[in-house]
C-alpha angles and dihedrals in degrees: 000000000000090000091066091053092049093049092046091051092050092049092048090050091052091049093051092045092051092045095053099057135126095225100094144023091255089056091055090046093051092050091049091046092051090050092049091048091051091048092049093047092048091048092052092050103041111357124239093341091052090050091051093047092047091052091046093051092042091051091049092050091047092052090045092052090050091051097242091139124073093224 
């Protein structure tokens, strides 16, 4: 049963990685949409500070997914 979860996680990771790319206009739109959604969610939870923290964490995770960090 664990095998199904592992395969589903790998497929979801590939889908997210291929969606957040810089190759097409839809890639730019999805990156912008994800940033706006994070900012709105953070603003609803904690105000302007929550929006800033959500964008900071989202930017870090995006750069980590794209392998811009050496770790």
